[in-house]
C-alpha positions in Angstrom: 0.0 0.0 0.0 1.3 3.4 -1.0 0.5 6.5 1.0 1.1 10.2 0.2 1.8 12.3 3.3 1.3 16.0 2.8 2.5 18.4 5.4 4.7 21.6 5.4 6.4 20.5 8.7 9.2 18.1 8.0 9.1 16.7 11.5 5.4 15.7 11.1 6.2 14.0 7.8 9.1 12.2 9.5 6.9 11.0 12.3 4.1 9.8 10.0 6.6 8.2 7.6 8.1 6.2 10.5 4.7 5.2 11.9 3.2 4.1 8.6 6.3 2.3 7.4 6.4 0.3 10.7 2.8 -0.6 9.9 3.9 -2.0 6.5 3.0 0.9 4.2 5.1 2.6 1.6 5.3 6.4 2.1 6.0 9.3 -0.3 6.0 12.9 0.8 4.9 16.3 -0.3 5.5 19.6 1.5 2.5 21.6 0.2 -0.8 21.3 -1.6 0.6 22.1 -5.0 3.1 19.2 -4.8 0.3 16.9 -3.5 -1.8 17.6 -6.6 1.2 17.0 -8.9 2.0 13.7 -7.1 -1.7 12.5 -7.2 -1.9 13.3 -10.9 1.4 11.6 -11.8 1.5 8.6 -9.5 -1.5 6.3 -10.1 -0.1 3.8 -7.5 -1.1 5.9 -4.5 -3.8 4.3 -2.3 -4.4 7.1 0.2 -3.4 10.7 0.8 -3.0 12.1 4.4 -3.5 15.9 4.0 -2.7 18.8 6.3 -5.0 21.8 6.0 -2.8 25.0 6.4 0.2 24.9 4.0 2.0 27.4 1.8 1.5 27.7 -1.9 -1.8 25.8 -1.8 -3.9 24.8 1.2 -5.0 21.2 1.8 -8.6 22.2 1.1 -7.8 23.7 -2.3 -5.5 20.7 -3.1 -8.3 18.3 -2.3 -10.7 20.2 -4.6 -8.1 20.0 -7.4 -7.5 16.3 -6.9 -11.2 15.7 -7.0 -11.3 17.0 -10.5 -9.4 13.9 -11.7 -9.3 11.3 -9.0 -11.4 9.5 -6.4 -8.2 8.8 -4.3 -9.3 8.7 -0.6 -8.1 11.7 1.4 -7.7 11.8 5.1 -7.3 15.3 6.7 -4.8 15.3 9.6 -4.8 18.9 11.0 -4.8 21.0 14.2 -7.9 22.8 13.0 -10.8 21.3 15.0 -13.8 23.6 14.4 -16.9 22.1 12.8 -16.6 24.8 10.1 -13.1 23.5 9.2 -14.4 19.9 9.0 -17.4 21.0 6.9 -15.1 22.9 4.5 -12.8 19.8 4.1 -15.7 17.4 3.5 -17.4 19.8 1.1 -14.3 19.8 -1.1 -14.0 16.0 -1.2 -12.3 14.8 2.0 -13.2 11.2 3.0 -12.2 11.5 6.7 -10.9 13.9 9.3 -8.6 13.5 12.3 -7.4 16.3 14.6 -3.9 16.8 15.9 -2.7 15.7 18.4 -3.9 12.3 17.3 -4.1 8.8 18.6 -1.7 6.5 16.7 -4.1 3.6 16.9 -7.0 5.7 15.5 -4.9 7.0 12.7 -3.9 3.5 11.6 -7.5 2.3 11.9 -8.7 5.1 9.6 -5.8 4.4 7.2 -6.7 0.7 7.1 -10.4 1.3 6.6 -9.9 3.9 3.8 -7.4 1.9 1.8 -9.4 -1.3 2.2 -12.6 0.5 0.9 -10.7 2.1 -2.0 -9.1 -1.1 -3.2 -12.3 -3.1 -2.8 -14.8 -0.7 -4.3 -12.7 2.0 -5.9 -10.7 2.3 -9.1 -7.9 0.0 -8.1 -9.8 -3.1 -6.8 -10.6 -6.4 -8.6 -14.2 -5.5 -8.2 -13.8 -2.1 -9.9 -15.7 -3.4 -12.9 -18.7 -4.0 -10.6 -18.6 -0.8 -8.6 -17.5 2.5 -10.0 -16.3 5.2 -7.5 -17.3 8.7 -8.6 -16.7 12.1 -7.3 -18.2 13.2 -3.9 -18.7 9.8 -2.3 -20.9 8.5 -5.1 -20.7 4.7 -5.8 -22.3 3.3 -8.9 -23.0 -0.4 -9.4 -24.1 -0.8 -13.1 -24.9 -4.5 -12.9 -27.5 -4.0 -10.1 -28.3 -0.4 -11.1 -27.7 0.9 -7.6 -26.3 4.3 -6.6 -25.2 5.4 -3.1 -23.8 8.7 -1.9 -21.7 8.5 1.3 -23.2 5.1 1.9 -26.8 6.2 1.6 -28.9 4.7 -1.3 -30.1 7.3 -3.9 -33.4 6.9 -5.8 -32.3 7.3 -9.5 -35.0 6.7 -12.1 -34.4 4.4 -15.1 -33.4 6.9 -17.8 -31.3 8.8 -15.2 -29.6 5.6 -14.4 -29.0 4.8 -18.0 -27.5 8.2 -18.5 -25.3 8.0 -15.5 -24.0 4.5 -16.5 -23.3 5.8 -20.1 -21.3 8.7 -18.9 -19.4 6.7 -16.3 -18.5 4.1 -18.9 -17.2 6.9 -21.0 -15.4 8.5 -18.1 -12.9 11.2 -19.0 -14.4 11.8 -22.4 -16.8 14.6 -23.3 -20.1 13.1 -24.7 -22.3 15.4 -26.8 -26.1 15.4 -26.3 -26.8 13.8 -29.6 -24.6 10.8 -28.7 -26.2 10.6 -25.3 -29.7 10.6 -26.7 -28.8 7.9 -29.3 -27.0 5.8 -26.7 -29.5 6.1 -23.9 -32.9 6.5 -25.7 -31.9 4.4 -28.7 -33.6 6.9 -31.1 -32.5 9.3 -33.8 -32.0 12.7 -32.2 -34.6 15.4 -32.9 -34.4 19.2 -32.3 -36.1 18.6 -28.9 -33.7 15.8 -27.9 -31.2 18.2 -26.3 -33.9 19.4 -23.9 -34.7 15.9 -22.9 -31.0 15.2 -22.1 -30.7 18.4 -20.2 -33.7 17.7 -18.0 -32.3 14.3 -17.0 -28.9 15.7 -16.3 -30.4 18.4 -14.0 -32.3 15.6 -12.2 -29.1 13.6 -11.7 -27.3 16.7 -10.3 -30.1 17.4 -7.9 -29.8 13.9 -6.5 -26.0 13.5 -6.5 -24.2 16.8 -6.4 -23.3 18.6 -3.2 -24.2 21.8 -4.9 -26.3 21.2 -8.1 -25.7 24.8 -9.3 -21.9 24.1 -9.3 -21.7 20.5 -10.5 -18.5 18.5 -9.9 -19.7 15.0 -10.8 -21.5 15.5 -14.1 -19.7 18.5 -15.6 -20.8 20.6 -18.5 -18.2 21.3 -21.1 -19.6 24.3 -22.8 -20.4 23.9 -26.5 -19.3 20.2 -26.4 -21.4 18.2 -24.0 -21.1 16.5 -20.6 -18.3 14.6 -18.8 -17.7 12.5 -15.7 -14.0 12.5 -14.6 
């Protein structure tokens, strides 16, 4: 298991590296949010990121938001900031868990084990990845059983909405134009009104799955081209 430790304090990184390596993990380091984003983008072998909040160049919150643009990599915040508003900000940007300094070594290792196990079992790296697709913001899609959950809670997604979500997820990383979506999901030749039909179903999906439907992160609009899931 490979863990990215992100903290601007070298001593904290040293302690975490020693602790995690003694527990059998491989550790790489980054000293600020900008370096963390670069590492997450370039190193596809990372299983977990442990992220500080307050850092130079780019904060942990901003780095998490950037990482969520291209990866479902689990992110555990380890920070001295303990206010509920700090936690809300971190979770809203895509954090998977949160631990306040000073921390319990045992609790940290339990969280690390739980997050890496979940990621490798249900996320992009596991053998079951063809069964369960991990999407942005804690959304899990199971195409075979046509089930969607968000942060572990089942979401009621209607048939055509589900077909649309599955089509976009299976074309992940590619912009799909409305005509193709209509042909692929409805199985009909697109008409002038077809774009409106696709738009309505996209809006319904966003209302059900996005943290903020007016600023979508899961199903993105690429203006003039179509829709995309990263």
